[in-house]
matplotlib code that plots the C-alpha trace (Angstrom):
import matplotlib.pyplot as plt

x = [0.0, 1.5, 1.5, 0.3, 0.5, -2.1, -1.5, -4.7, -4.1, -6.6, -5.7, -2.0, -1.9, -1.9, -5.1, -7.2, -10.9, -13.0, -15.5, -14.5, -16.0, -14.1, -15.8, -14.4, -10.9, -8.1, -4.8, -1.8, 1.1, 1.7, 4.2, 2.7, 5.9, 7.8, 5.0, 5.3, 9.1, 8.6, 6.3, 8.9, 11.6, 9.5, 9.4, 6.1, 5.8, 3.6, 2.1, -1.6, -2.1, -5.6, -6.3, -9.4, -9.9, -10.1, -12.3, -14.9, -14.8, -13.3, -10.5, -7.0, -4.9, -2.9, -1.7, 1.7, 2.3, 1.5, 3.9, 6.7, 5.8, 6.1, 9.6, 10.7, 10.1, 11.7, 8.6, 5.6, 3.0, -0.6, -2.8, -6.6, -9.0, -10.7, -9.2, -12.1, -10.6, -8.1, -6.2, -5.9, -4.7, -2.0, -0.9, -0.4, 1.3, 3.6, 4.4, 5.7, 2.7, 2.9, -0.9, -3.9, -7.2, -10.6, -13.8, -16.6, -15.9, -16.0, -19.6, -20.8, -19.0, -17.8, -17.2, -14.6, -13.0, -12.7, -11.0, -8.6, -7.7, -7.0, -4.7, -2.9, -2.7, -2.0, -1.9, -5.6, -7.1, -10.8, -11.8, -15.2, -16.4, -19.0, -21.7, -23.2, -26.0, -23.3, -24.4, -21.4, -20.6, -19.1, -17.4, -15.4, -18.2, -20.4, -23.0, -24.9, -24.6, -27.7, -25.5, -24.4, -21.1, -21.9, -23.5, -20.7, -17.9, -19.6, -19.8, -16.2, -14.8, -13.6, -12.7, -9.0, -8.3, -5.2, -6.9, -9.6, -9.4, -12.3, -13.1, -16.0, -17.7, -18.3, -16.2, -13.7, -10.7, -9.4, -12.5, -14.4, -13.3, -12.9, -15.9, -14.7, -17.9, -17.5, -13.9, -14.9, -17.6, -15.0, -12.6, -15.3, -16.3, -13.1, -9.9, -7.6, -6.0, -8.3, -6.8, -8.4, -8.2, -10.0, -7.3, -7.2, -7.5, -4.6, -2.4, -5.3, -7.3, -4.2, -3.8, -7.4, -7.0, -3.9, -5.8, -9.0, -9.8, -12.6, -12.8, -9.2, -8.0, -6.5, -6.1, -3.5, -2.8, -3.9, -3.7, -2.6, -2.1, -3.2, -3.3, 0.5, 1.2, -1.4, 1.0, -1.5, 1.4, 4.8, 5.4, 8.2, 5.5, 3.2, 5.9, 7.1, 3.6, 2.8, 6.2, 7.0, 9.3, 6.8, 7.5, 3.8, 3.5, 6.4, 7.6, 11.1, 11.1, 14.4, 17.4, 17.2, 18.4, 17.7, 16.5, 16.3, 14.7, 17.5, 17.7, 20.9, 22.0, 25.5, 26.1, 24.9, 27.2, 30.2, 29.4, 29.0, 32.1, 34.1, 32.4, 33.7, 30.6, 30.9, 28.3, 27.0, 23.9, 22.4, 24.2, 23.8, 23.0, 19.8, 18.7, 19.1, 21.9, 22.7, 25.8, 27.3, 30.1, 29.6, 27.5, 24.5, 23.2, 21.9, 19.5, 19.3, 16.4, 16.0, 12.4, 12.9, 14.1, 12.0, 12.1, 14.0, 12.3, 13.3, 13.5, 13.2, 14.2, 15.0, 11.5, 8.5, 6.5, 3.0, 3.8, 5.3, 2.3, 0.0, 2.0, 1.9, -1.8, -2.3, -0.7, -3.2, -0.8, -2.6, -0.7, -0.9, 0.0, -0.8, 1.5, 1.9, 4.4, 6.9, 8.2, 11.4, 9.4, 9.9, 6.9, 6.5, 4.3, 4.3, 3.2, 4.2, 5.4, 3.5, 5.8, 5.2, 8.5, 7.8, 8.5, 8.8, 8.9, 10.4, 11.8, 13.0, 12.9, 16.0, 17.4, 19.9, 21.5, 24.7, 28.0]
y = [0.0, 3.3, 6.3, 9.6, 13.1, 15.6, 19.3, 21.3, 24.5, 27.4, 31.0, 30.0, 28.8, 25.3, 24.9, 22.5, 22.0, 21.3, 18.7, 19.5, 23.0, 25.3, 28.4, 27.7, 26.7, 27.1, 28.4, 26.2, 27.4, 30.4, 28.2, 24.9, 24.0, 24.1, 22.0, 19.4, 19.3, 18.8, 15.8, 14.2, 14.7, 12.9, 9.8, 9.7, 7.6, 9.9, 13.4, 14.1, 17.7, 19.2, 22.5, 23.6, 26.8, 24.7, 22.1, 24.3, 27.4, 26.5, 29.0, 27.8, 30.4, 27.8, 25.8, 27.5, 27.1, 23.4, 23.1, 24.6, 22.2, 19.2, 20.4, 21.0, 17.6, 14.2, 12.1, 11.1, 13.8, 13.3, 16.3, 16.6, 19.4, 20.8, 18.2, 18.0, 17.9, 16.1, 19.3, 19.8, 16.2, 16.8, 20.1, 18.5, 15.4, 17.5, 19.5, 16.3, 15.0, 11.3, 11.0, 13.2, 12.7, 13.2, 13.3, 15.3, 14.1, 10.5, 11.1, 13.5, 12.4, 8.8, 8.7, 11.5, 9.7, 6.5, 8.4, 10.1, 6.8, 5.2, 8.1, 8.1, 4.5, 4.2, 7.9, 8.8, 8.1, 8.6, 10.3, 9.2, 11.5, 9.7, 11.2, 9.3, 7.9, 6.8, 9.5, 10.9, 14.7, 16.7, 20.0, 20.2, 18.8, 21.8, 19.7, 16.4, 14.1, 12.0, 9.0, 6.4, 4.6, 1.1, 2.0, 4.4, 2.0, -0.8, 1.5, 2.5, -1.0, -1.4, 2.2, 1.6, 4.0, 3.5, 3.5, 5.0, 7.6, 7.1, 10.0, 10.7, 14.0, 16.0, 13.8, 15.4, 13.1, 14.3, 13.2, 10.6, 7.1, 6.2, 4.8, 1.2, 0.0, 2.3, 1.2, -2.5, -1.8, -0.3, -3.2, -5.7, -4.0, -2.7, -4.5, -1.4, -0.1, 1.6, 4.4, 5.7, 9.4, 10.9, 10.8, 9.0, 10.0, 7.9, 4.9, 2.6, 3.8, 3.3, -0.2, -1.0, 0.3, -1.8, -4.9, -4.1, -6.6, -7.6, -10.3, -11.2, -7.6, -4.9, -1.1, 0.2, 3.3, 5.8, 9.6, 11.5, 15.1, 17.3, 14.3, 14.1, 17.8, 17.8, 15.4, 12.4, 10.3, 10.7, 10.0, 7.6, 5.6, 5.5, 4.4, 1.7, 0.4, 0.3, -0.7, -3.7, -3.0, -5.0, -8.7, -9.4, -7.2, -8.5, -11.9, -13.3, -14.7, -16.6, -16.2, -15.0, -15.6, -13.2, -14.9, -13.4, -14.4, -14.1, -14.5, -16.7, -18.5, -19.2, -15.5, -14.6, -17.2, -15.8, -12.2, -12.9, -15.1, -12.0, -10.3, -13.0, -15.4, -19.1, -21.8, -23.9, -25.5, -26.3, -25.5, -23.2, -26.1, -27.0, -23.3, -22.6, -22.2, -20.7, -18.7, -17.2, -15.0, -16.2, -13.1, -13.5, -16.2, -15.4, -17.7, -17.5, -19.0, -18.9, -17.7, -14.4, -11.2, -10.0, -8.3, -10.0, -12.5, -12.6, -16.3, -16.7, -20.0, -21.7, -21.7, -24.0, -22.4, -23.3, -21.9, -18.8, -18.2, -18.5, -15.8, -13.5, -13.9, -12.9, -9.6, -9.3, -10.4, -12.6, -15.1, -14.9, -18.6, -20.4, -23.1, -26.1, -28.9, -28.5, -31.4, -31.7, -32.2, -28.7, -26.5, -23.1, -20.0, -16.7, -13.1, -9.6, -6.4, -3.1, -2.4, -5.9, -7.5, -11.3, -12.8, -16.5, -18.8, -22.2, -24.7, -28.3, -30.5, -30.1, -27.4, -25.1, -21.8, -22.4, -20.9]
z = [0.0, -1.1, 1.2, -0.5, 1.0, 0.1, -0.6, -1.1, -3.0, -2.9, -3.9, -4.2, -0.5, 1.0, 3.0, 5.0, 4.4, 7.5, 6.3, 2.7, 2.7, 0.4, 1.8, 5.3, 4.2, 6.8, 5.6, 6.4, 4.4, 2.1, 0.1, -1.2, -2.9, 0.4, 1.9, -0.9, -0.5, 3.2, 2.6, 0.3, 2.8, 5.4, 3.2, 1.4, -1.7, -3.8, -3.7, -4.3, -5.3, -5.4, -7.2, -5.3, -7.3, -10.5, -8.9, -7.3, -9.5, -12.8, -12.0, -13.2, -11.5, -9.6, -12.6, -13.1, -9.3, -9.7, -12.7, -10.5, -7.7, -10.0, -11.1, -7.5, -5.9, -6.4, -6.1, -8.4, -8.4, -9.3, -9.9, -9.2, -9.5, -12.7, -15.0, -17.5, -21.0, -23.0, -23.4, -19.7, -19.2, -21.8, -20.2, -16.8, -18.2, -20.3, -17.2, -15.6, -13.6, -12.9, -13.2, -13.4, -11.5, -13.1, -11.1, -12.6, -16.1, -15.0, -14.0, -16.7, -19.8, -19.7, -23.5, -23.1, -20.2, -22.2, -25.1, -22.7, -21.0, -24.3, -25.4, -22.0, -20.7, -17.0, -16.5, -15.6, -12.2, -11.3, -8.1, -6.6, -3.9, -1.9, 0.3, 3.3, 1.1, -1.5, -4.0, -5.8, -5.6, -8.4, -9.1, -6.0, -3.9, -4.8, -6.7, -6.5, -9.5, -9.0, -9.6, -7.0, -6.2, -7.3, -10.7, -11.6, -10.7, -12.7, -15.7, -15.4, -14.7, -18.3, -19.1, -18.7, -15.8, -13.7, -10.4, -8.2, -5.3, -2.9, -0.6, 1.8, 1.2, 4.4, 6.7, 9.1, 8.9, 12.3, 14.2, 12.0, 10.8, 7.2, 5.3, 5.3, 3.6, 0.6, 0.2, 0.4, -2.3, -4.6, -4.1, -4.9, -8.2, -9.9, -10.6, -10.6, -7.4, -5.0, -2.8, 0.4, -0.2, 2.8, 5.4, 8.8, 12.5, 13.8, 13.4, 14.3, 11.3, 9.2, 10.4, 9.7, 6.1, 5.7, 6.8, 4.9, 2.1, -0.1, -2.7, -2.0, -2.8, -0.6, -0.9, -3.2, -1.1, 1.5, 1.5, 4.7, 5.4, 8.3, 10.8, 10.5, 11.0, 13.8, 15.6, 15.6, 14.4, 12.8, 9.1, 10.2, 12.1, 9.1, 6.7, 9.1, 9.5, 5.8, 4.3, 6.4, 9.3, 11.2, 10.3, 10.2, 7.1, 5.1, 3.8, 3.3, -0.3, 0.0, -2.3, -5.9, -9.4, -12.3, -15.5, -19.0, -22.2, -24.9, -28.6, -28.6, -25.4, -26.8, -27.5, -24.0, -22.5, -24.4, -23.4, -19.7, -19.6, -20.5, -17.4, -15.0, -15.0, -15.4, -16.4, -13.5, -15.0, -18.5, -21.7, -24.6, -27.0, -25.1, -25.2, -21.5, -19.0, -15.6, -14.9, -11.7, -10.5, -6.9, -6.1, -8.4, -10.6, -14.1, -16.1, -19.9, -21.9, -25.7, -25.5, -27.2, -25.5, -22.6, -19.3, -16.4, -14.2, -10.5, -9.6, -5.8, -4.3, -1.0, 0.6, 0.4, -2.4, -1.1, 2.3, 0.8, -1.5, 1.5, 3.3, 0.3, -0.2, 3.5, 2.4, -0.5, -3.3, -5.8, -7.9, -11.7, -11.8, -8.5, -7.0, -9.4, -9.9, -12.7, -14.9, -12.8, -9.6, -8.3, -7.3, -8.9, -8.8, -10.6, -9.9, -11.1, -9.4, -10.2, -13.2, -14.7, -13.7, -13.3, -9.9, -10.1, -7.0, -7.5, -5.0, -5.4, -2.3, -0.2, -2.4, -0.7, -1.7, -3.8, -2.6]

ax = plt.figure().add_subplot(projection="3d")
ax.plot(x, y, z, "-o")
ax.set_aspect("equal")
plt.show()
């Protein structure tokens, strides 16, 4: 689960919205860029920037400031607020935004959303802002859509969006718990990552979001903000909770080989011999071989050139998969017996790198 930090921008200032009310915004910082840099220095994974002037009033005065913010930080930045056209998506992506977030358009013009998603794969996120009766709000929470969470998510489930931000309209994150039922509903309907965007009160809320699951899926992220600067908890505590310093939230995969698909195994063998590697298994004539320099093992397979596969070994695969599934990681290929009697399983990291688990009975790490 990724940790996002929110920066709300209104009139060029970073603000907090009590219960999401733009009219009663509380000023936090005259320099949103410094605030964003501070979040990055605290160790957040991603920044979630909300242009409230654009969202609520259609006023794009903050856009140049947001462009400067993107350039100033060393972290992925996604921008929300008033993103209602293909041109605005292009402007923000060209300015260096990692992703853009669309809310109102997803409700009011789904054909346009589909076209934008096709033109910008994995770059467009949909924000669904949920009222207590599950009706979705639009235009910076200033209007009711007449549409409801479940029906909209079903309609958007094949639109090609990169993920969903779920936020509760009118909730005060400092005093009220997240809407766990709304988050479960989203997890049950869509296959893309779901991010809890409404903030948390404390580490207990964060722990519950980390453990929340539905249909075998867990949340892809959580957004925090004022609760950290209020002193409810430190960012170091949040990152430790989410990213696995607690042994109950991480798994030891064992030792690792790196495997490649190559066009010519003999050519690869010759190349890596010049780099100090030696063959320890297989042979180029059979189309596969394993080489080592006593620090790392490389496997080569004549299956065409492809991205590397991380081949983890040394642990019982069925036990390991059970532990991973407890963390919400689903296998693309579940545990199965290979032709050589070993047991294998396969899944992918968020960037599509294949992670293969394979263990033969009694196998030990080579020296």
